[in-house]
N, C-alpha and C positions, 0 to 999 in steps of 0.2 A: 627532504622530508621523510620522516620514518613511516613505513607502510602502516596503515591503520589495521586494526582487528575488530571490525564491527560486529561480525558474525560470531559472537562469543558470549559466554557468561563471565568469564573471568580470565581471559587469555590462556596462559599455558596449563593452568590447572584443569580448566574444562577441556582443553585439548587433549591432555592425558587421559582424562575420564572417557573422552569419546573414543580414544584408541582402545580403551578397556571394553567399552560398549561394542565397538566393531568386532573385537576378538570373541566376544561372548555371544554375538548375535546368532550364530549358528547353534549355539547350545541353549538358548533361552527363547521361549515363545514370544510372539509379539503381544502388545497390550490390546485390551478392549477399550475402545475410545468412543465416547459420545461427544460428537462435534456439533456445537450450537452456532448458527449464523443467522443474523437478521437480514444479511444481504442474500439475494436470490442467486442460484446457480445458473439461471437463464440470463442474468446480467453480465456484462462484460467483466465487471469487478469479480464475480464469482468464478468466471471462466479463467481469469488470469491469476487471481490471488487466492483461490481457495482449492479449486480442483486439481491443479498441477502438484500442489503440496500433498493433497490426500492421495493421489495416484503414486507418488513416490513413497509415502508412508505405508500404504497397503502393500507395495512392492517389497517393503522391508518386514513384512509379516504382521503388521498391525491390523486388527479387525475394527473397522470404523463404521458407525451409524452416524448419519448426518441429517440434522433438521435445519431447513432454511425456509425463507418466506419468499414466495414468488408473486410477482406483480400481475395484475389482471391484464395489463397491456401487452404482456408477452404472448407471442403467437404460439400455437400448438407445435410448429416446427421448432421453435426456440426451446420449448420445454422438452420435446423429444430429443433434441440434440444434447440437452443437459443430462436427460435420462440415460442416453447411450454412453455419454462420458463416464457417468457414475457406474454404470454396469461394466464398462470396459476396465475401470479401475478397481472393481470389486467393492465399491462403496455402497452400503445399504442407505439408500436416499429417501427421506420422508419430507417431501415438499408440503408446505402449508400456505394458505392464501394469505397475502399481505394486506392489511387494512391501513388506510391513510387518514380517514376522517371517521369521527371527529378528532381533532388533535388531542393528544395525551391519552384520552380514553381508548382510542383505537389501539395505541401501543400497549396499554395495560391488558386489553383484551388478547392481543397477539401473544403477550407474555404468559397469560394464563393458558392459552392453548398450547404453547411451547412446553409449559411445565407438565401438562397432562400428557402430552405425547412422550416427553422424557421419562416420566414415571412409568408409562406402559413399556417402553423399551428397556428400562432398568429391570423391570420384573422378568423380561425375557432373557436378558444378556449379563446382567450384573457386571457393569463396566468397572475398569480400573481407573480411568481418568475421565473428567469432563473437561472438554477443551472449548473455551468460550471466546468467540471473536467479538470483541468490543463490550460496552458496558451493559446494554440491555440483556443479551444472552448470559452475561456474567451474573446477573441477579438470579436467574434460574439455576445457573451452575453452583452459585454459592449455597442456595437452598438445597440442592442435591448433595453437596458435600456435607452440610450439617445433618442431613436426615439419613444419608446412606453411607457416609464415610469415604466417598469418592475423593481421589486426589484432584485438585482444582487447578487448572492452567488458565490463568487470566491473560489472554492474548489481547492487550488493551487497544492497540491500533491508534491511540491518540488520547488527549485529555478531552473527553467527549462533552462534558457538561460545560467546560470553558470554551469549547468550540461553538456550542449553541449560542453563547453570549457573544463571543468575539464575531461570530458571523451574522448577528443581528436577528437570529431566529427566536431568541428569548430576550425580551425586553425587561430588564430588572426593575424598571419602573412599574411594571405590571405586577400586583401582588401575587397572582397565580404563578407567573413564570419565576418570580423570586423564590416562592415557596418550593417550586419543583427544583430550582437550582440548588437550593440549599439542601434538599432531600438527596440529590444526586452526589453532592459533595460529601455528605455523610456516608452514603453508600460507597463512594470511591475510597474513603479511608478503610471501610470494612473490607473491601475487595482486595486492597493492597496489603492489608494486614492478614487476611486469612487465606489468601492464595498459597498453594504449595509451590508455585513457580509464576513468574511474571515475564511476559515477553513484551519488550518495547521495540518500536521501529527505529529509534534513533539513540545515539549516545547522549545527546543533549537531554532527552527526556529521562533517560536512565539516571544521569547526574541530578536532575531535579528531584526525582523519586528518592535517591539516596539521601538527599539533603533535607527531606521533609522532616519537620519536628515531630511528627507523630509516627515516624518509622522506628520500630524497635531494633535494637542492637542485633538481635537474632532474627531479623525480618526474612522474608522469603528471598531466594536468589532472583536476580533479574538478568535475563539474556537479551541481547540486541540481535534481532533478526529483521533486516529492512524488507521492503517490498521486493522480493526477488524476481528475477527474470530468467525465463528459459532461453539460454543462449543458443540452443539448437533450433529454437523457433525464430528468434531474432538474430539471424546470421549477418556478417558483414555485407555492406552494400557492394555488390559487383556491378561492373560497367553495363553488362547485359540487363540485369535486373533494374537498375536505374533507368535504362532506356525504355524497358517494357513499362515501367511505372509511369514515366512521363508521357509515353505515347497513350496509355490508357486513360490519362487524366487530361490529355490535350495540352501539355506543357512543352514548350519549345526546349530544344537541347541546351542553349546557353542562357536560359531564363533563370534569374536568381530567385530562389524558392525558400521562404521561411515557413516552417510547419509547426502547428499546434496540434496536440494530440489528446483526445478525451473530451469529456463534458466540461463546461464552463463552471457550473455550480456556484457555490457561495464564495469560494476562495480565490479563484483566479482573477486576475486584474485585467478584464477585457479592455477597458478604456486605455490603460497604460500600454498594453501590448499593441493596440491599434495606434497609439502615439508613436510608439518605437518604430512601427512599420511604416508610418508616414515619413519618418526621417530616413528610413531605408529607401523609400520611393524617391526621395529628393535626390539621392546618389544614383539610383537606378530606376528610372521610370517604368521599366518593363517588369519590375519585381512582382512576385505573386505571394500572397499569404494563403497557404493551404491549411484549412482547418478540418481535420479528420475527426468528426464528431457526429453523434446522433441527435444533437440539440437542434431545435427549430432554427433554421437559418434566418428567418425574418428578423428577430431581434438583433442578431449579430451584424446583419447587413445594415439595419437601421443605425446601430452604434458606429459602425464603420463610416457611413456617410456623415454622421454628426462629428466624427473626429477628422474629417477631411480625406478619408480613404475611399477612392472610387469603388463602387460595386464590382466592376470588372477586374479589379486587382485582388479579389478575395474568391477563393473557391472553397465551398463547404460541402461535405458529404460524409455519410456514415460508412462504417466498415465492419466486417465480421472480424473475429480474433484472426482467422487465417489471412485476411486481406490486410491487416494493419502493417505488418512488416514490409509488404510490397509497396503500398501506397506511401508510406513514410520514407521509403527509399528514394522518392523523387526530390527530397529536401536537400538544400545545402546546409542548413542548420535548423535546430529546434528552437522554438521560442515559447517561454512561459514565465509569467510573473505570479508569484503568490503573495497574498498579504501577510507581512511579517508580524504576527501578534504572538502573545504568550502561548497560546494553545498550539500554535503551529511549530513549537519546538519539538513536539512529538510526532510531527508528520514526515512522511518519505514519499514524494511523488513517484509513482510507478513509471511515469513517462520518462523520468530522468534516466533510469536504468535501461529503459527500452532504447532511447536515442543512443546512449553510449554503447550498448550491445551492437547496434547497426553502424557504429563508428561514424555517427553524425555528431558534430559539435553542437553545444547548446549556448543560448544566451538566457540567463535567468537572474534571480537575485538571491542574496544571502539572507540570513535572519529566519530561516525555515529548516528546522531540524539539522541534518548534517550536510545539507546541499552545499554549502560553501566549501567545506572540507573536501567533499567528493569531487567537486569541480577542480579545485586546486591541485588535488592529489592525482587526479586522472589526466590533467592538462588538456582536457577536452572541451573547454568552453571558457566563456567569460562571465563575470558577474557585473551587472548593473549597479553602480554605486549611488545613483540618484535617479529618481523618477521625473526627469525633465529633459528637455531637448539636448542641453550640454551633456548630460549623463548618457543619453542614448548615442550621441555622436562619439563620445569616448568609448563606449562599448563596442560600437561598429568599427572604430579605428582598431581597437585591440583584436577584434574578430578577424579582421583583414590581415593583421600581423601574426595571427596565431599559427605556429608551426605544430600542426597535428600529426603526431606519430600514431597512426591508426591502430596498429597491432598492440603497441605499448598501452594505449588508452583503453582498449578493449580488455586487455589482461588486468589492468588496474581496476576497471569496472567490476571485473569478476570478483575481486576481493570483497566488494561490498554487496553485490547483487546475485551471485550465482545461485540458481535455484537448487542445484544438487547439494551445495553447502548448507542452504537453508533447511532442506529436508533432513540432512544429517543432524542438524541442531535439535530439530523437533524430535527426531528419533532418540537422540541422547536423552532428552527431557523425559520422554515417554518411559524409557527403559530404566531410568534411575529409581532405586527404591526409596520409598518415603523417608526411611531412617537416614538414607544417604543425603537427601536434600536438607534435612534438618540438622545434619551434623555441623559442628562448628568450623569444620575444614571448608565445607561447601560454601557457608555463609562468608567465611573470611575471604575465600577466592574472589567472590564477587566484589567485595568492598575493597580488597586490597588493590585492585587494579586501578583505583581512582588516582 
């Protein structure tokens, strides 16, 4: 199979443009960036999927002001840790309080506060780019582009409005949610049309966007930058670290361990994962399901009992970002199933890259972003073909036969998930002149790679 090139806008042409950017970096100053995120920097998502990128970009000379929303449940220690990380990276951080209730109105209020803060910072700094992480911040970013002429980077992260429907959060039978959905679909068209550059997490979503009937021939370029992983943070599992992890968790040396990493949320198929693990228990009664999550253990344990998985076969506990690689090292394989819906074509599960960086094979499902292609290309896992007992037995059989070439799998995973490569792509986007991005050559590069 030919090696994929997911971290790209358009393959070779963007690669040549990046070489030019690297050569000119010492001669040209970094850009002034206003980065807008509705996710908090005290959240694990912010710590793994925002701050490492920003640290890399400030290291390349860019001056970044960051606005994010922090939850009231976060402790002073967590906020202080995020503050120290931003200070160490040279990021000018402006945290705002997140509001959850009442639904919709609370989000509108947060966006109003974000817009006011963005305007204050614009008066002070006169930014070159407004970089917006997902749809809600992008509404503010588009307004800033229209008013101040900033270049607008729409880092979309997924088909957000469709996710709300597919996830059951917006019931389209309800007139209010139907109206909100239609509003955001109209806004989605505006964001995709008026952005100076679009970043997608997956090739699947990129192809969908390129085929949209409302996309202009000279539409903005679309780069694919998955949820990247710091391969220096997630190092290969060594024997001593695996032993340390198992000892700290009370896991016997020969015990078979399947690990789940992260919150369950709306999309992860807990019942099906428990059914899979019950089949694993039939083969190995001493097996353990290790769930590294900050979620409340009670609903998970209740679901386990309902699916015939004994409570003592499940271990649940949270971990800091620094602890995640250590605890995950106790696993023999990673396990996660995601509901394969239309909106998930744009999703890239962070845990996939983290497992592969640790050289831990995975059991997962296709129909989600580029997951199937990545698993097949890396040779570091198996895909469940059916969500039933025969399908689970088949997957376990293939997992037992899997010949995992760990070094090769990790290197293949780097092609998709390497953090340094992701930072380079964002750096290239920031440094491109607006006229360059609007040239027919740049547009053709992205579209010609189809």
